[in-house]
Structure formats: C-alpha cells, structure tokens
C-alpha positions as CSV (number, residue, x, y, z in Angstrom):
1,M,0.0,0.0,0.0
2,P,1.4,3.5,-0.9
3,D,2.5,5.6,2.0
4,S,1.0,9.0,2.9
5,D,3.6,10.8,0.8
6,S,2.6,9.1,-2.4
7,L,0.1,10.7,-4.9
8,E,-2.5,9.4,-7.3
9,L,-1.4,10.2,-10.9
10,P,-3.6,12.3,-13.1
11,Q,-5.0,10.4,-16.2
12,G,-2.3,9.7,-18.8
13,T,0.7,10.6,-16.6
14,L,1.8,7.0,-16.1
15,H,2.3,6.6,-19.9
16,L,4.5,9.7,-19.9
17,L,6.6,8.5,-16.9
18,I,7.1,5.1,-18.5
19,L,8.2,6.6,-21.8
20,Q,10.6,9.0,-20.2
21,T,12.0,6.2,-18.0
22,L,12.7,4.1,-21.1
23,A,14.3,6.9,-23.1
24,P,17.9,6.2,-21.9
25,E,17.8,2.4,-22.0
26,P,15.6,-0.7,-22.1
27,L,14.4,-1.9,-18.7
28,H,12.2,-4.7,-17.4
29,G,8.9,-3.9,-15.7
30,W,10.1,-4.1,-12.1
31,A,13.1,-1.9,-12.9
32,I,10.8,0.7,-14.6
33,S,8.7,0.8,-11.4
34,Q,11.7,1.1,-9.1
35,R,13.3,3.8,-11.2
36,I,10.2,6.0,-11.2
37,Q,9.9,5.5,-7.4
38,Q,13.6,6.3,-6.9
39,I,13.5,9.4,-9.1
40,T,10.3,10.7,-7.5
41,R,11.7,10.0,-4.0
42,D,8.8,7.6,-3.3
43,V,6.1,10.1,-4.2
44,V,5.1,8.0,-7.2
45,Q,4.7,4.3,-6.5
46,I,3.3,2.2,-9.3
47,P,1.5,-1.0,-8.4
48,Q,2.0,-4.0,-10.7
49,G,-1.7,-4.0,-11.4
50,S,-1.3,-0.6,-13.0
51,L,2.2,-0.9,-14.5
52,Y,1.8,-4.1,-16.7
53,P,-1.5,-3.0,-18.3
54,A,0.1,0.3,-19.1
55,L,3.1,-1.4,-20.6
56,H,0.8,-3.6,-22.7
57,R,-1.2,-0.5,-23.9
58,L,2.1,1.3,-24.9
59,E,3.2,-1.8,-26.7
60,R,-0.1,-2.1,-28.6
61,R,0.2,1.5,-29.7
62,G,3.7,0.9,-31.0
63,W,5.4,3.3,-28.6
64,I,7.5,0.6,-26.9
65,A,8.7,-2.8,-28.0
66,A,9.4,-5.8,-25.8
67,S,11.9,-8.7,-25.9
68,W,13.0,-11.4,-23.5
69,D,16.5,-11.2,-22.0
70,V,18.3,-12.2,-18.8
71,S,18.2,-9.7,-15.9
72,A,21.1,-8.8,-13.6
73,N,20.0,-11.4,-11.1
74,N,20.1,-14.1,-13.9
75,R,16.4,-14.5,-14.4
76,R,14.4,-14.2,-17.6
77,A,12.7,-10.9,-17.9
78,K,10.7,-9.0,-20.5
79,Y,12.6,-5.8,-21.4
80,Y,10.9,-2.8,-22.9
81,K,12.5,-0.2,-25.1
82,L,11.2,3.0,-26.7
83,T,10.5,2.9,-30.4
84,A,10.8,5.7,-32.9
85,A,7.1,6.3,-32.6
86,G,7.5,6.3,-28.8
87,K,10.2,8.9,-28.9
88,K,7.9,11.1,-31.0
89,Q,5.0,10.6,-28.6
90,L,7.3,11.3,-25.6
91,N,8.3,14.6,-27.2
92,Q,4.7,15.5,-27.8
93,E,3.5,14.6,-24.3
94,T,6.5,16.3,-22.7
95,G,5.7,19.6,-24.5
96,D,2.0,19.3,-23.5
97,W,2.8,18.5,-19.9
98,Q,5.2,21.5,-19.7
99,K,2.5,23.8,-21.1
100,L,0.0,22.5,-18.5
101,V,2.4,22.8,-15.6
102,T,3.2,26.4,-16.6
103,A,-0.5,27.3,-16.9
104,V,-1.4,25.7,-13.6
105,A,1.5,27.5,-11.9
106,R,0.2,30.8,-13.2
107,V,-3.2,30.1,-11.7
108,L,-1.7,29.1,-8.4
109,K,0.4,32.3,-8.2
110,T,-2.6,34.6,-8.8
111,C,-5.4,33.1,-6.8
C-alpha cells in the first residue's frame, strides 16, 4: 500500500513517466517501477496492477517494443524499449505536460 507521501497520478501521466524512464535504455517492468519510485523520491509508487496493463497499452500503440532477456539477477525478464514512434510521442507529451504545468502554476500564483 502506498505511504501517505505518495500521490495518485492524473490520467495519462503514467504513460509519460514510463516513456521517459525508457528513453535512456531498455528496462524490465520491475526496474521501470523502481526507477520511477527512486527518481520521485517515493512520491510515485506504481503497483504492478497498473504498470503491466500500461506497458501492454504502450506496446499495442507501437510506442514501446518488448523482448525477452536475462536480468542482472540471472532471471528471464521481458525488457521494454522506446520505439521511434514512442520517442515522437514522448516529445509531444512532454511539451503538452510542460504547457499544462506552466498554466497551472500561473493560476496558483494569482489566486
């Protein structure tokens, strides 16, 4: 269960976080979840019941591709990597997110 410092993600944010996490290198599902949790300092904790359906949606859309490999602890794991279409989507979503954050910040400063 998430601790009191964790937040529920707005709709669509999980896809953006996954795409960004995969931008530098392919990762398996558990590593994606752990990396996001680490970067956000435990504010974002993704349960497996949300992560794997999101990975499958991204794969169906062609934004990520999956292949089997051996993990660092010598177990078979499905690794996900960003596709060219995924990079394009990441750029689009990043721009949209930055516009939204700027707009919300303006409202918060004035009200």
